[in-house]
C-alpha positions, 0 to 999 in steps of 0.5 A: 505714314499714310499718303494722301490718295488722289481723288481722280481715280475714285471719282472717275470709277464711281461716276462710271459705275453710277452711270452704268448701273443707273442706265441698266436699272431703268432700261434693261432690268424692268424686263428682268425678274427673278423670283417675281422681283427685280434686282436693284443695282443702284441700291446694291452699289450704294450698300456695298460702297458704304459698307466697304469704303466708308461713310463718305464714299457711301454718302456721296455715291448714294446721293449721286446714284439716287439722283441719276436714277430719279432723273432717268426714271422721270420721278420727282427728285429727292426721295430716291437720293435720300433713300439710297444715301441712308441705305449706304449709311446704314450699311456703313454703321449696321453691325460694323463691329460684328462684320469688320468689313469682311468682303463676303459679309457684304452680301449679308449687308445687302440682304439686311439693308435691302429689308430696311430699305423696302420697309421704309418704302412700305411705310412711306407708301402707307402713311404718305401715298403718292395718290390718295385714292390708291392707298394700298390695303393692309393685305397688300402691305402684309404680302409685301412685308412677308413675301416680297421683301425677303425675295428682294433681299435674296435677289439683290444678294445674287446680283450683289456677288458680281458687284462685290467682285467688281468693286473688290478688284476694279474698285476705286482704291487699290485692293492691295493696300490694307489698313487696320484703322477702319474708322479713321474718317478717311475715304476708301483707301485700305478699308478692305479686310480679307477673310 
């Protein structure tokens, strides 16, 4: 028999992680680059939350992280929220049966969903440029697709390791509780499968 898990702990932990990751994303990380790209902590957090804790947790965390990141960066609201929400949902549904939510496969999910996220950004900037007189050239788009996107995925994987460990051991749910029912529609509790 499953007991209803109180929501206070997940809400507080998610709020703290979203706040800290969004602040780091817009303050410190613009100065940090690895392989000429910057890690996207809020994207990593949304992907891992959707992958490890389920659809509902990923959806709400993606919306909250995208909203806060947009507000802190001074951008128009909406696009970042939706993209992070879709990234979390993609991580939840993408190859779910193959990965079976094994903890270490979260890094593969980071790489795959980062590629999808970057592809969405490239296509949106091509078809719907923010400034009509600054449409990127086809050469710039191909360079981003072939070089920058894989590098972004690798850098996000590197920064995903501490985030994965943080969520695994200091996450919103007790890591000792395991459940075989991974698709029961509940949020979080028992969604971990160990190697």
